[in-house]
Short mmCIF file of the C-alpha atoms (twelve columns), coordinates in Angstrom:
data_MODEL
# 
_entry.id   MODEL 
# 
loop_
_atom_site.group_PDB 
_atom_site.id 
_atom_site.type_symbol 
_atom_site.label_atom_id 
_atom_site.label_alt_id 
_atom_site.label_comp_id 
_atom_site.label_asym_id 
_atom_site.label_seq_id 
_atom_site.Cartn_x 
_atom_site.Cartn_y 
_atom_site.Cartn_z 
_atom_site.pdbx_PDB_model_num 
ATOM 1   C CA . MET A 1   139.825 66.724 61.406 1 
ATOM 2   C CA . ARG A 2   142.447 64.732 59.526 1 
ATOM 3   C CA . LYS A 3   142.001 64.433 55.766 1 
ATOM 4   C CA . PRO A 4   141.694 60.886 54.433 1 
ATOM 5   C CA . CYS A 5   144.940 59.643 52.902 1 
ATOM 6   C CA . VAL A 6   143.162 57.420 50.400 1 
ATOM 7   C CA . LEU A 7   142.020 59.963 47.844 1 
ATOM 8   C CA . ALA A 8   144.159 62.457 46.012 1 
ATOM 9   C CA . ALA A 9   142.969 66.034 45.801 1 
ATOM 10  C CA . VAL A 10  140.502 66.861 43.051 1 
ATOM 11  C CA . THR A 11  142.133 68.947 40.359 1 
ATOM 12  C CA . THR A 12  141.025 72.414 39.375 1 
ATOM 13  C CA . SER A 13  140.020 71.223 35.905 1 
ATOM 14  C CA . ALA A 14  137.670 68.693 37.429 1 
ATOM 15  C CA . THR A 15  135.996 71.437 39.417 1 
ATOM 16  C CA . THR A 16  135.461 73.624 36.392 1 
ATOM 17  C CA . THR A 17  134.222 70.885 34.072 1 
ATOM 18  C CA . GLY A 18  132.153 69.029 36.620 1 
ATOM 19  C CA . GLN A 19  133.992 65.806 35.817 1 
ATOM 20  C CA . PHE A 20  135.783 64.021 38.620 1 
ATOM 21  C CA . PRO A 21  138.694 61.618 38.005 1 
ATOM 22  C CA . ARG A 22  138.882 58.063 39.260 1 
ATOM 23  C CA . PRO A 23  140.196 57.941 42.844 1 
ATOM 24  C CA . VAL A 24  143.981 57.729 42.932 1 
ATOM 25  C CA . TYR A 25  145.303 55.885 45.936 1 
ATOM 26  C CA . SER A 26  148.296 57.146 47.838 1 
ATOM 27  C CA . ASP A 27  151.304 54.880 48.388 1 
ATOM 28  C CA . GLN A 28  150.361 54.450 52.038 1 
ATOM 29  C CA . ALA A 29  146.800 53.387 51.230 1 
ATOM 30  C CA . ARG A 30  147.905 51.091 48.418 1 
ATOM 31  C CA . HIS A 31  150.415 49.420 50.723 1 
ATOM 32  C CA . ALA A 32  147.705 48.777 53.313 1 
ATOM 33  C CA . MET A 33  145.315 47.370 50.702 1 
ATOM 34  C CA . SER A 34  147.738 45.131 48.842 1 
ATOM 35  C CA . LYS A 35  146.497 41.530 48.810 1 
ATOM 36  C CA . VAL A 36  149.398 39.853 46.995 1 
ATOM 37  C CA . PRO A 37  153.154 39.704 47.669 1 
ATOM 38  C CA . GLU A 38  155.869 41.608 45.893 1 
ATOM 39  C CA . VAL A 39  157.446 39.513 43.126 1 
ATOM 40  C CA . THR A 40  160.924 38.729 44.423 1 
ATOM 41  C CA . ALA A 41  163.239 35.730 44.391 1 
ATOM 42  C CA . TYR A 42  161.471 34.558 47.549 1 
ATOM 43  C CA . PHE A 43  158.174 34.624 45.679 1 
ATOM 44  C CA . TRP A 44  159.404 32.373 42.867 1 
ATOM 45  C CA . ILE A 45  161.162 29.916 45.191 1 
ATOM 46  C CA . THR A 46  158.123 29.568 47.438 1 
ATOM 47  C CA . LYS A 47  155.823 29.287 44.413 1 
ATOM 48  C CA . VAL A 48  157.860 26.406 42.946 1 
ATOM 49  C CA . LEU A 49  157.899 24.658 46.324 1 
ATOM 50  C CA . THR A 50  154.102 24.886 46.584 1 
ATOM 51  C CA . THR A 51  153.721 23.350 43.129 1 
ATOM 52  C CA . GLY A 52  155.846 20.343 44.005 1 
ATOM 53  C CA . MET A 53  154.247 19.874 47.401 1 
ATOM 54  C CA . GLY A 54  150.764 20.184 45.891 1 
ATOM 55  C CA . GLU A 55  151.527 17.514 43.304 1 
ATOM 56  C CA . THR A 56  152.679 14.856 45.752 1 
ATOM 57  C CA . ALA A 57  150.190 15.841 48.470 1 
ATOM 58  C CA . SER A 58  147.330 15.405 46.000 1 
ATOM 59  C CA . ASP A 59  148.553 11.962 44.975 1 
ATOM 60  C CA . PHE A 60  149.102 11.006 48.608 1 
ATOM 61  C CA . LEU A 61  145.610 12.087 49.676 1 
ATOM 62  C CA . THR A 62  143.869 10.291 46.820 1 
ATOM 63  C CA . ARG A 63  145.841 7.131  47.583 1 
ATOM 64  C CA . VAL A 64  144.888 7.268  51.279 1 
ATOM 65  C CA . PHE A 65  141.255 8.423  51.052 1 
ATOM 66  C CA . GLY A 66  140.249 7.592  47.484 1 
ATOM 67  C CA . ASN A 67  139.465 9.991  44.640 1 
ATOM 68  C CA . ILE A 68  136.052 11.337 45.650 1 
ATOM 69  C CA . PRO A 69  136.711 11.852 49.402 1 
ATOM 70  C CA . ALA A 70  140.109 13.407 48.642 1 
ATOM 71  C CA . VAL A 71  138.629 15.842 46.119 1 
ATOM 72  C CA . GLY A 72  135.879 16.749 48.590 1 
ATOM 73  C CA . LEU A 73  138.397 17.343 51.370 1 
ATOM 74  C CA . GLY A 74  140.627 19.352 49.052 1 
ATOM 75  C CA . GLY A 75  137.685 21.471 47.940 1 
ATOM 76  C CA . LEU A 76  136.644 22.237 51.511 1 
ATOM 77  C CA . LEU A 77  140.170 23.192 52.568 1 
ATOM 78  C CA . LEU A 78  140.559 25.353 49.461 1 
ATOM 79  C CA . ALA A 79  137.283 27.148 50.183 1 
ATOM 80  C CA . ALA A 80  138.318 27.750 53.801 1 
ATOM 81  C CA . SER A 81  141.746 29.110 52.828 1 
ATOM 82  C CA . LEU A 82  140.305 31.409 50.157 1 
ATOM 83  C CA . LEU A 83  137.708 32.667 52.647 1 
ATOM 84  C CA . LEU A 84  140.546 33.660 54.976 1 
ATOM 85  C CA . GLN A 85  142.382 35.322 52.102 1 
ATOM 86  C CA . PHE A 86  139.360 37.339 50.969 1 
ATOM 87  C CA . ARG A 87  138.541 38.409 54.518 1 
ATOM 88  C CA . ALA A 88  142.078 39.671 55.116 1 
ATOM 89  C CA . ARG A 89  142.419 43.430 54.612 1 
ATOM 90  C CA . ARG A 90  145.975 43.235 53.292 1 
ATOM 91  C CA . TYR A 91  148.612 40.723 52.276 1 
ATOM 92  C CA . VAL A 92  149.458 38.321 55.119 1 
ATOM 93  C CA . ALA A 93  152.163 35.804 54.232 1 
ATOM 94  C CA . TRP A 94  150.792 32.693 55.953 1 
ATOM 95  C CA . ILE A 95  147.218 33.298 54.764 1 
ATOM 96  C CA . TYR A 96  148.237 33.958 51.166 1 
ATOM 97  C CA . TRP A 97  150.586 30.984 50.880 1 
ATOM 98  C CA . THR A 98  148.134 28.640 52.593 1 
ATOM 99  C CA . ALA A 99  145.662 29.537 49.868 1 
ATOM 100 C CA . VAL A 100 148.310 28.938 47.183 1 
ATOM 101 C CA . VAL A 101 149.143 25.522 48.660 1 
ATOM 102 C CA . MET A 102 145.482 24.499 48.664 1 
ATOM 103 C CA . VAL A 103 145.063 25.770 45.102 1 
ATOM 104 C CA . SER A 104 148.049 23.613 44.200 1 
ATOM 105 C CA . VAL A 105 146.569 20.522 45.819 1 
ATOM 106 C CA . PHE A 106 143.067 21.026 44.438 1 
ATOM 107 C CA . GLY A 107 144.293 22.085 40.984 1 
ATOM 108 C CA . THR A 108 146.276 18.856 40.762 1 
ATOM 109 C CA . MET A 109 143.205 16.867 41.759 1 
ATOM 110 C CA . CYS A 110 141.103 18.549 39.071 1 
ATOM 111 C CA . ALA A 111 143.610 17.712 36.345 1 
ATOM 112 C CA . ASP A 112 144.121 14.158 37.611 1 
ATOM 113 C CA . VAL A 113 140.380 13.477 37.880 1 
ATOM 114 C CA . LEU A 114 139.955 14.328 34.208 1 
ATOM 115 C CA . HIS A 115 142.652 11.819 33.249 1 
ATOM 116 C CA . VAL A 116 142.431 9.058  35.842 1 
ATOM 117 C CA . GLY A 117 138.739 9.285  36.677 1 
ATOM 118 C CA . LEU A 118 137.295 10.140 33.265 1 
ATOM 119 C CA . GLY A 119 140.022 8.766  31.003 1 
ATOM 120 C CA . ILE A 120 140.602 12.063 29.206 1 
ATOM 121 C CA . PRO A 121 144.072 12.187 27.579 1 
ATOM 122 C CA . TYR A 122 146.546 14.736 28.940 1 
ATOM 123 C CA . GLY A 123 146.742 16.372 25.515 1 
ATOM 124 C CA . VAL A 124 143.008 17.076 25.594 1 
ATOM 125 C CA . SER A 125 142.989 18.314 29.192 1 
ATOM 126 C CA . THR A 126 146.019 20.535 28.541 1 
ATOM 127 C CA . THR A 127 144.240 22.087 25.569 1 
ATOM 128 C CA . PHE A 128 141.056 22.517 27.594 1 
ATOM 129 C CA . PHE A 129 142.832 24.315 30.427 1 
ATOM 130 C CA . CYS A 130 144.721 26.499 27.920 1 
ATOM 131 C CA . ILE A 131 141.408 27.651 26.472 1 
ATOM 132 C CA . ALA A 132 139.936 28.124 29.948 1 
ATOM 133 C CA . LEU A 133 142.913 30.242 31.045 1 
ATOM 134 C CA . ALA A 134 142.736 32.348 27.890 1 
ATOM 135 C CA . ALA A 135 139.033 32.943 28.541 1 
ATOM 136 C CA . VAL A 136 139.739 34.052 32.117 1 
ATOM 137 C CA . PHE A 137 142.419 36.468 30.935 1 
ATOM 138 C CA . VAL A 138 140.154 37.939 28.245 1 
ATOM 139 C CA . VAL A 139 137.242 38.484 30.628 1 
ATOM 140 C CA . TRP A 140 139.520 39.869 33.349 1 
ATOM 141 C CA . TYR A 141 141.130 42.346 30.962 1 
ATOM 142 C CA . ARG A 142 137.856 43.445 29.389 1 
ATOM 143 C CA . VAL A 143 136.241 44.019 32.792 1 
ATOM 144 C CA . GLU A 144 139.190 45.590 34.637 1 
ATOM 145 C CA . GLY A 145 141.444 46.908 31.878 1 
ATOM 146 C CA . THR A 146 144.582 45.357 33.373 1 
ATOM 147 C CA . LEU A 147 146.047 41.976 34.299 1 
ATOM 148 C CA . SER A 148 148.675 43.468 36.591 1 
ATOM 149 C CA . ILE A 149 149.073 41.814 39.982 1 
ATOM 150 C CA . HIS A 150 149.849 45.293 41.342 1 
ATOM 151 C CA . SER A 151 146.190 46.156 40.769 1 
ATOM 152 C CA . ILE A 152 144.723 43.573 43.180 1 
ATOM 153 C CA . HIS A 153 143.027 46.079 45.473 1 
ATOM 154 C CA . THR A 154 139.328 45.229 45.036 1 
ATOM 155 C CA . PRO A 155 137.315 42.048 45.737 1 
ATOM 156 C CA . ARG A 156 136.436 41.626 42.060 1 
ATOM 157 C CA . ARG A 157 140.045 41.864 40.932 1 
ATOM 158 C CA . GLU A 158 141.057 39.469 43.663 1 
ATOM 159 C CA . LEU A 159 138.399 37.032 42.436 1 
ATOM 160 C CA . PHE A 160 139.825 37.213 38.915 1 
ATOM 161 C CA . TYR A 161 143.318 36.757 40.322 1 
ATOM 162 C CA . TRP A 162 142.493 33.554 42.214 1 
ATOM 163 C CA . LEU A 163 140.424 32.156 39.358 1 
ATOM 164 C CA . THR A 164 143.489 32.651 37.177 1 
ATOM 165 C CA . VAL A 165 145.763 31.020 39.759 1 
ATOM 166 C CA . VAL A 166 143.509 27.939 40.020 1 
ATOM 167 C CA . THR A 167 143.418 27.579 36.238 1 
ATOM 168 C CA . THR A 168 147.201 27.950 35.870 1 
ATOM 169 C CA . PHE A 169 147.745 25.175 38.407 1 
ATOM 170 C CA . ALA A 170 145.387 22.808 36.594 1 
ATOM 171 C CA . LEU A 171 146.999 23.676 33.252 1 
ATOM 172 C CA . GLY A 172 150.512 23.225 34.606 1 
ATOM 173 C CA . THR A 173 149.637 19.839 36.101 1 
ATOM 174 C CA . ALA A 174 148.195 18.559 32.832 1 
ATOM 175 C CA . ALA A 175 151.122 19.956 30.823 1 
ATOM 176 C CA . GLY A 176 153.700 18.407 33.148 1 
ATOM 177 C CA . ASP A 177 152.067 14.984 32.971 1 
ATOM 178 C CA . LEU A 178 151.758 15.361 29.202 1 
ATOM 179 C CA . THR A 179 155.499 15.853 28.719 1 
ATOM 180 C CA . ALA A 180 156.533 13.305 31.358 1 
ATOM 181 C CA . THR A 181 154.224 10.438 30.422 1 
ATOM 182 C CA . THR A 182 152.456 10.933 27.093 1 
ATOM 183 C CA . LEU A 183 155.513 12.355 25.335 1 
ATOM 184 C CA . GLY A 184 157.821 10.002 27.233 1 
ATOM 185 C CA . LEU A 185 160.331 12.545 28.551 1 
ATOM 186 C CA . GLY A 186 160.135 11.278 32.113 1 
ATOM 187 C CA . TYR A 187 159.817 13.426 35.213 1 
ATOM 188 C CA . PHE A 188 163.436 14.528 35.563 1 
ATOM 189 C CA . SER A 189 163.849 15.481 31.893 1 
ATOM 190 C CA . SER A 190 160.533 17.327 32.013 1 
ATOM 191 C CA . GLY A 191 161.730 19.260 35.038 1 
ATOM 192 C CA . VAL A 192 164.952 20.235 33.279 1 
ATOM 193 C CA . MET A 193 163.016 21.280 30.172 1 
ATOM 194 C CA . PHE A 194 160.654 23.504 32.163 1 
ATOM 195 C CA . ALA A 195 163.623 24.980 34.059 1 
ATOM 196 C CA . VAL A 196 164.932 26.149 30.682 1 
ATOM 197 C CA . VAL A 197 161.504 27.329 29.516 1 
ATOM 198 C CA . ILE A 198 160.929 29.457 32.625 1 
ATOM 199 C CA . ALA A 199 164.028 31.482 31.773 1 
ATOM 200 C CA . VAL A 200 162.541 32.487 28.405 1 
ATOM 201 C CA . PRO A 201 160.149 35.200 29.655 1 
ATOM 202 C CA . ALA A 202 162.823 36.691 31.926 1 
ATOM 203 C CA . VAL A 203 165.313 36.961 29.067 1 
ATOM 204 C CA . ALA A 204 162.663 38.180 26.618 1 
ATOM 205 C CA . HIS A 205 161.522 40.839 29.075 1 
ATOM 206 C CA . ARG A 206 165.038 42.191 29.586 1 
ATOM 207 C CA . LYS A 207 166.436 41.803 26.080 1 
ATOM 208 C CA . LEU A 208 163.404 41.958 23.781 1 
ATOM 209 C CA . ASN A 209 161.114 44.308 25.717 1 
ATOM 210 C CA . LEU A 210 158.473 41.655 26.327 1 
ATOM 211 C CA . GLY A 211 155.668 43.151 28.422 1 
ATOM 212 C CA . ALA A 212 156.149 42.648 32.149 1 
ATOM 213 C CA . ILE A 213 152.621 41.329 32.687 1 
ATOM 214 C CA . PHE A 214 152.844 38.757 29.904 1 
ATOM 215 C CA . ALA A 215 156.298 37.689 31.128 1 
ATOM 216 C CA . PHE A 216 155.022 37.285 34.692 1 
ATOM 217 C CA . TRP A 217 152.044 35.100 33.826 1 
ATOM 218 C CA . PHE A 218 154.119 33.054 31.365 1 
ATOM 219 C CA . ALA A 219 156.617 32.277 34.116 1 
ATOM 220 C CA . TYR A 220 153.836 31.746 36.661 1 
ATOM 221 C CA . ILE A 221 152.265 29.022 34.527 1 
ATOM 222 C CA . VAL A 222 155.601 27.256 33.991 1 
ATOM 223 C CA . THR A 223 156.381 27.104 37.728 1 
ATOM 224 C CA . ARG A 224 153.644 24.492 38.086 1 
ATOM 225 C CA . PRO A 225 155.067 21.752 35.804 1 
ATOM 226 C CA . LEU A 226 158.590 22.725 36.904 1 
ATOM 227 C CA . GLY A 227 158.025 22.012 40.597 1 
ATOM 228 C CA . ALA A 228 155.624 19.128 40.010 1 
ATOM 229 C CA . SER A 229 158.021 17.312 37.670 1 
ATOM 230 C CA . PHE A 230 160.886 17.359 40.166 1 
ATOM 231 C CA . ALA A 231 158.610 16.387 43.069 1 
ATOM 232 C CA . ASP A 232 157.234 13.446 41.082 1 
ATOM 233 C CA . TRP A 233 160.772 12.449 40.108 1 
ATOM 234 C CA . MET A 234 161.728 12.316 43.782 1 
ATOM 235 C CA . ALA A 235 158.613 10.405 44.813 1 
ATOM 236 C CA . VAL A 236 157.875 7.786  42.135 1 
ATOM 237 C CA . SER A 237 159.443 4.356  41.874 1 
ATOM 238 C CA . LYS A 238 162.688 3.650  40.038 1 
ATOM 239 C CA . PRO A 239 160.935 1.695  37.263 1 
ATOM 240 C CA . ARG A 240 159.021 4.917  36.543 1 
ATOM 241 C CA . GLY A 241 162.279 6.883  36.420 1 
ATOM 242 C CA . GLY A 242 162.147 8.285  39.956 1 
ATOM 243 C CA . LEU A 243 164.159 8.146  43.171 1 
ATOM 244 C CA . ASN A 244 161.493 6.112  45.026 1 
ATOM 245 C CA . MET A 245 161.456 8.389  48.083 1 
ATOM 246 C CA . GLY A 246 157.686 8.019  48.441 1 
ATOM 247 C CA . LEU A 247 154.778 10.462 48.276 1 
ATOM 248 C CA . GLY A 248 154.530 11.004 52.031 1 
ATOM 249 C CA . PRO A 249 158.204 11.795 52.719 1 
ATOM 250 C CA . VAL A 250 158.507 14.086 49.683 1 
ATOM 251 C CA . THR A 251 155.334 15.940 50.647 1 
ATOM 252 C CA . LEU A 252 156.625 16.370 54.199 1 
ATOM 253 C CA . ALA A 253 160.063 17.562 53.076 1 
ATOM 254 C CA . TRP A 254 158.667 20.162 50.673 1 
ATOM 255 C CA . THR A 255 156.149 21.284 53.316 1 
ATOM 256 C CA . VAL A 256 158.971 21.936 55.788 1 
ATOM 257 C CA . LEU A 257 160.763 24.076 53.192 1 
ATOM 258 C CA . ILE A 258 157.573 26.029 52.498 1 
ATOM 259 C CA . LEU A 259 157.044 26.642 56.207 1 
ATOM 260 C CA . ALA A 260 160.623 27.881 56.534 1 
ATOM 261 C CA . PHE A 261 160.280 30.372 53.668 1 
ATOM 262 C CA . VAL A 262 156.819 31.578 54.691 1 
ATOM 263 C CA . GLY A 263 157.980 31.955 58.302 1 
ATOM 264 C CA . TYR A 264 160.916 34.033 57.125 1 
ATOM 265 C CA . LEU A 265 158.667 36.209 54.960 1 
ATOM 266 C CA . ALA A 266 156.150 36.680 57.776 1 
ATOM 267 C CA . VAL A 267 158.867 37.897 60.139 1 
ATOM 268 C CA . THR A 268 160.910 40.025 57.757 1 
ATOM 269 C CA . GLN A 269 158.091 41.170 55.447 1 
ATOM 270 C CA . ALA A 270 160.625 40.954 52.637 1 
ATOM 271 C CA . ASP A 271 157.857 40.414 50.094 1 
ATOM 272 C CA . VAL A 272 155.506 43.194 51.196 1 
ATOM 273 C CA . GLU A 273 154.788 45.582 48.336 1 
ATOM 274 C CA . ARG A 274 156.643 48.824 49.138 1 
ATOM 275 C CA . ASN A 275 156.292 50.850 45.947 1 
ATOM 276 C CA . PRO A 276 152.967 50.058 44.310 1 
ATOM 277 C CA . THR A 277 152.684 50.524 40.573 1 
ATOM 278 C CA . PRO A 278 150.168 53.174 39.443 1 
ATOM 279 C CA . GLU A 279 146.906 51.793 38.084 1 
ATOM 280 C CA . THR A 280 147.389 52.228 34.382 1 
ATOM 281 C CA . LEU A 281 146.677 50.124 31.324 1 
ATOM 282 C CA . PRO A 282 150.010 48.332 30.969 1 
ATOM 283 C CA . THR A 283 151.398 46.830 27.815 1 
ATOM 284 C CA . LEU A 284 151.031 43.069 27.571 1 
# 
């Protein structure tokens, strides 16, 4: 009978002391269980595209259907996409990125409802989502001992992961609208500013030894206002500082780009995690 590849052999010391270590997964098992993509250039490009598409798609849907029906539809589609993602046994490009797109759309709706529907200023909603995200990170770390995306191998960790993703999208939407409208930078200038900001964690990680996990989530949050600002700039009218291309056409154009990248990733598996990181307590 073949030995299972999932568990490493129990050490001699464990046998003598009666204490057994936590199961250590082999590379093959970890690869099969991975539920998130490898962080590559493809990951960041596709992530930015989903943020822009989600921004304009949300605005387009609320304009066509109205706020409440659009939020309801977005919530249902998000639930369906996350159900597919949780039921999948490993990372599947089209399932994962469909979930990210729906998080983008619904996260935008959540942030916009607070401002447009309830009249809450962007400064207040940005602060609220900052606190909410910090709370998610604290609970996640205290429960699991790590915030590494290389550790997403259990349903509970995957739940924390997607809760974090939803919150980062809502925060990024509020922050982008804060800089573009409340602070008066405009959409294009906001996009340029966030393009500079997103380089900070990469440089700090390489030059100043900033923890990889902190650098990743810092950049992940910034991708939202980065993509959304440029998408809004393309879509809104010229009096609002945009190119007046329209919500529908911009949403369609960004969707086509997303489909192209996800199709490429599905065929080539260029973002499949090949060398999983050991489950340790990494430095933030």
